[in-house]
N, C-alpha and C positions, 0 to 999 in steps of 0.2 A: 259181219263181225261174229263169227261162230265161236262156240265154246272152246274149240281147240286153239283159236287165236288168243282168247283170254288166258288160257293156260300157258301160252308161250310168252305173253307180255307181262303177266303179273310178276314173275320173278325179277323183271327188270326194274321194278320200283326200288329206288336206292334206300339205304338205311340213313335217313335224315329225320329231323324233327317232324317234318310232314312233307309228303309229296303226292301230287295227283297227276293222272294221265287223263286227258280229254281228247278222245278220237272223234273226228268229225268227217262225215261224208255228205257232200252237197250235190244235188242234181237240179238243173234248171232247164225248162223247155218252154220256149215262147213262139207262138205262131200268130201272125198278124196279117190283116188284109186292109190295104189303104187304097181308096178310090177304085175299088173293084179289082185290085191286083194282089195276089198272095206274095208277101215279102219273103226273103230268105228265112227259113226256120232256124232259130237259135237253140242250140243244145250245148250245155256245158256240164262238166263233172269235175269235182275237186275233192281230194281226200288228204287228210293230214292229222297231226298230233300236236297238242300243246302240253308241255310239261311245266308244272308249278312246283317250286321247292321253297320251303321255309327251313332254315337251319342256322343255329348259333347266332340268332339275332339278325340274320340276313334273309333276303327274299329275291328270288330270280325266276325267270321264264326261259324256256327253250322250245323251239317249234321246228317241225320238219314235215316234209311230204314224203320222205323216205321211210316207209313203214317196215323196213327190214330190221332185224335185231341190231345191226350195226348203226342204222340211221337213228333208231330210238335211243340207243346208248349215247350217241353223239349229242342228241337233244338234252338228255339227262345231264351230261357233263357241262353243257352250255348253261343250263339252269343252275347247276351247282356253282359254277364259276361266278355267275351274276349274284347269287346269294352270298358268296364269300366276299365279293367286291362291295356289296351294299351293307355288310355287317356294321352295326352301330351307326348307320347313316339314314335309317328309315324315319319317316315322319312320326310313325307310331309302330309299336310292336303288337300285333294281334294276339289275343288269348286263344291259343290253339286248342285248349281243352274244350272250347265251344264247338269245335268241329266234330260232328257225330257220325257214326256209321250210318250210311244210307243204302238201302237195297230196295229197288223197285223199277218200274217202267212206266212209259206213257206212249200211246199210239193214237194218232188222229183217226177218228172214225170216218171211213169212206164207204158210202153205199155203192157207188160206181167208181171204179178205179180209173185214173187218168190213162194208164197204159193200155186199158182194154178197148179204148176207142181209137180207131185208126186215124192217122194223120190226114188222110183224104177226107174222112167224115168231118173232122174238125175244120179243115180248109173249106169244104163245101158249105158248112154252117156259117162260117164267117163271111163267105161271099153272099149268102142269103141275107145276112145282117147288113152288109154293104148295100145291097139292092134296096132294102127297106130305108136305109139312111138317105139314099138319093131319090126318095119318093117325092121330094119337093124340088121344083126346078131351080130355085135360087140357092140351093145348097152348093157351096163352093169347095168345101173340103169335108171329107168324111173317112171314117175308119173304125175298125174293131180289132180287138186282140184278146188272147187268152194266155196267161202266164201260169205255169205250174212249177212249184218249188217243193223239193223234198230234202229235209235235213235230218240225218241220222247221227246220233251221238252215243258214245259209250264213255262212262266216267268211272274210273277206279282210283283208289287211293290207298295210302298206308294205314288207314283205319278200316280196311277191308270193305270199303263201299263198292257197290256194283249197281250202276244205274244205266239203263238203256232207254232211249227216247227216240221216237220217229215222228216228226212234225211235217205234214204236207199241207200246202195251201194253194188256193186257186184265186187268181186275180183277173176277172173279166173287165174289159174296158171298151167304151164306146164314145166316139166323138163326132159331132156334127156342127159345121159352121155354115152360117147363111149370110149372104151379102145383100145389102140394100142401100142404094145411093152411096156406094163406095165405103160403107161401114159394115164391118163384120162382127157378128155375135156368135158365140159358141155355147153349146150345151153338151155336157158329158154325163156319163152314167155315174153320178156321185163323185166326180173328180177321180181320185185314186182310192176311193173309200171302201169299195166292195170286196176287199180281200178277206177270205175266210178259210179256216181249217175245215174243208168240206170236200165231198166227192164231186165227180163230174156231173152228177145229177143236178147240182146247183145251176148249171147252165139251162137245163130244162125248166127248173123252178122259176127262174127270173125271166124267162122268155125274152132273150135278147132281140129277137126280130121285132116283137111288139114294142119293146122299149125303144128300139131304133126309130120306129115310126113316130112315136110320141116326142122323142128328143128332136127329131128333124122338124116337126111342127112347131115345137117350142123355140127352136133356133130362129125359124122364119118369123115367128111372132115377135121375138125379142128384137130382131133387126129392124122392125117397123115401129117399135114402141118408143115412147118418149124417155128421155133420161130421168133417172131418179133425182128428185129435188133434195135440197139441203134442209134438214130439220132435226130437232131433238124430239124423239117420238118413242112409242112402244115398238119393240122389235120381237117378233116371233121367229125364233131361229130353228131351222130344220136340222135333223140329226146329221146330215152330210156336211153341214157347216159347223154344227156344235162340236164335232170331233176335232176340228182344227182349233176351236176356242179352248177346249179342254186340254188338248195336246200342248199348245203354246203357252197358255196363261195359268195352267195348273200343273201339268205333267213336268215340263222342263224346269220351272222354278222350284219344284219340290225334290228334284234329283239332288241327293246329298253331296255328291262331288262338286256340283256347282256352288252349293251353299258353303262348302269348305274351301272353295277357290281353285279347285283342281282344273276346272274347265275355263277359267277366266281368260287365258291367252288365246283360246281358239273359238269357243262358241258362247262365251259370256258366263256371267255368274247368276245371281238371283237377288231379288229384293228381300227374300225370306232370310231371316237370321235364326241361329240355333235357339235363341231365347223365346221365339214365337210359339214353339211347339207346346201344345196344351193350354195356350193362353190366347192366341190370336184368332179373332173372328174373321175368317177368310171370305165369307159370304153370308147371305141370308140363311135363316134356319132351314130353308128348303134344299140347301146344298149338301148333298151326301156323295162323297167321292170314295170309291174303293179301289184298292189294288186286288184284282181278282183273277188269278191264273186258273180258276176252276170252271169258268163259264164255257159250256160245251160249244164248239165250233168257232169260238173267238180266236183271233189270229195268234195271240201270244199265250194261249193256254198250255200248261205243262205241269208236271208234278215236281220237278226239281229245276233249280237254276243251274248255271254253268260252273258254279263253285260247289255244287252238290247239296245245296240247302233245300230242305223240304218246303214246298210252295203251299201257301194258305191264303184265303181271302182275308184282307184286313182293311179297316177304314183308314184312309188318309185324312179325310175331313168328315166330320159327323155333325149334323145340325148346324153347319157353317163353321164349326170350331176346328182349327188345324190340330191334328193329333200326332202324326208321324210323317217322316220324310220317305222318299223313295231311296232307301239306302240299304245296301246288302249287309250280310253278316259281318264282313270285315270293316267296311267304312262306318257302320253304325257304332262300332266300338269306340271310335274316336271321340264321339260325343255322348257315349253311354245312352243311346236311344234305341228304341225297339226297331228291329230290322224287318224287311220284307225280302222275299226271294227274287231279287232283281239284278243279281250279278249275271250279266249276259254278254256274250261275245258274238260277233258276226260270223266268225269262222275259226278254223284251227290255228291260224297265224295271228290272232288277236286275243289279248287277255280280257277276261270279263271285267266290266265296269258297271257302275250304277246306271241302269237303263229302265225306261218305262217298260212295263209288260202290258197287261190289260188294265187300263186306267178308265174306270167307268163312272158315269153319273147315274146313280140309282133312280129308278122311276118314282114319280110322285102319284098323285091321285086324279089329276085332271085329264079328261079326254082331249084329243086334238080339236074336236068340234067345240067343246066348252071353252077352250083357250081362245079360239078365233072369235067366238061370239062375245067374249068378255072385252074385246078390244074395240073401243069406239073409233080410234084413229091410230093407225100404225102401219107396219109393213111386215110381210113374211119373206124371210131371206133364205135362199137355197143355194147350196153347192159352192164351195170355196174355189176361187180362181187366182187369188193372190194373198200374200200375207207378209206382214212386217212387224217386228217387235224388237224393243231395245235390248241391250246387253244384260239388263237386270230382269228381263221378262215382265216388264211392268207396263210401259206405254205400248199400245198395239194399234194396228190398222189392218182390217181385212176387207178384201173385195169378194163379191159373190157373183155368180152367173146370172141369177134371176131374182127379181124382187116383185112381189105382188102386194099391191096396196090393200089395206083393210079399212073399211068405213062402216061404222055402225054395226060391227060384228059380222060383216060379209066381205068377201073378196070383191075388189073394185078396180081391177085393171092391172096390167103388167108394166113394169118399168125396167129399163136396162141399166147396166153399170152401177148397181147399188153397192155402196161401201159403208163401213161404219168404223168408228174408232173409240178408244176408251183407255182407261187405266185399270189394270188388274185389281189394284187395292180397293177400288170403288165399284167396278163393273159388277162383280159377283154379289155385292150387297143389294143390287137392283133386281136380282132374280125373284120374280113374283109368282110364277106358276111353273110347275114341272109336270110334263106329260106322264100319263100312266103307262103301264106295260104294253098296251096295245099300240102306243105311238113310239115304242122303243125299237131301235135298230141296232143290230150287231154289225159293226163296221171295223175298218182298220186301215193302216197305211203300211206299205212295205219298204218305205224309203226314208226312215228317220235317221239322220246323220249326226254323228257326235264323236268326239275322242281324237286323240293324236297318237298314232296314225288313225285316220278316219275309219269309223265303223258304221256301215249302213245296215239297219236292222228293221225287223217287222214289229209293229206295235198295234195292239187292239184297243178299240174304244167302243163301248156300248152306251148309248144315250137316247133319251126320248127328246121330243120337241120341247122347247123352253120359251118362256115369255120374260123379257127384261123391260124395265121401265127406264125412261130418261136416257135413251141411247142416241148418240150423235151420229146420225145417218147422213150421208152425202152422196152426190152423183159423181160419176167418173167423166172423163173426157170422151 
């Protein structure tokens, strides 16, 4: 998207109350090795434009992958037609004066660029990871992969905004399954949690070969371990499980379009109501949740959202008190609430909607060791492998890959198939200790789905280890 391209497309912005062009270029490269065999390499590229028009009390979109002058003008006409059709039919009419001129950029910091490492070197590395995964004879299934995504966007509008952003992220994955007496147990590298905006050097930092050996040993150990017993107990939850807890029981219920009912038919609504903001005690005073698009290397870090709103760190929950929703500049006007820069779209052919960005649990003061030694009787839960939550994001049930019993402040043996359940409205009240920055992990997921038509998007979560009291823990089958 060179300057001469900008000069060509800028005059195509129509004379309406407001119009924006959002150009998107996406590149995906996935390489995998399963059971010692390199699978077909996946490479995909996608380019297009979304046009947004507000005019005379109407609102419309137009999208195209034809980036010629003719194709862009056709998308503009389509957006104008929908704006005309929707005139005086909108649920609300946004205050367009709040849309400000934005000029700036954002680029992922990459020490080692993905493209500088040959495909052969990547394949050879994944084969070495596979070899380490099969280091145990009872390993029945194993594999490793690396996924690289690059998303470049250009945003211009009739306010003379000009925003360029390039986000690239890496998702390494490892899986090892072990069989014992016809029962299979699986360990993964944090589930799908280790996605980061980071360079290829991250692969060396995490040492996938060494991680593979450890995961294989843990899978074998789990396959021979007893089932988790049913009990109400103290639960120390690891970051790679905490991210699902935050995602499902804080992130989704705070999305403003769910609260307003826009998502009700597809992905559910929320137990949160507009009247709760500024009044509702969501959790204990140790609970501090931020919307933070500024944390370096986190998956959803950026300087502007897809409606061109400047991105800032803001507290959603502070000292347990619910302060604001995950609502963008447009949707927040419907309830006269403070907004966050969360209007995000999965691609050029999808409109921005209220989405999680980086939703983080801020670190506390306790070390991991201090948390474990404080527990007389409990369990340490690691790595999500299943989740279920009701349409109002209130009643939930999560399964984990690994449980480690805690007795008198020390680890006391591994159990398999650990699960726990609870109710959002009471679960976070039982948060009794929050790990410090040394126990904090920057993690994320690349497959959060929402919206009609569906949009799958990447979301970041940074969280330390946490201790909860009175948790209903039970064993699987």
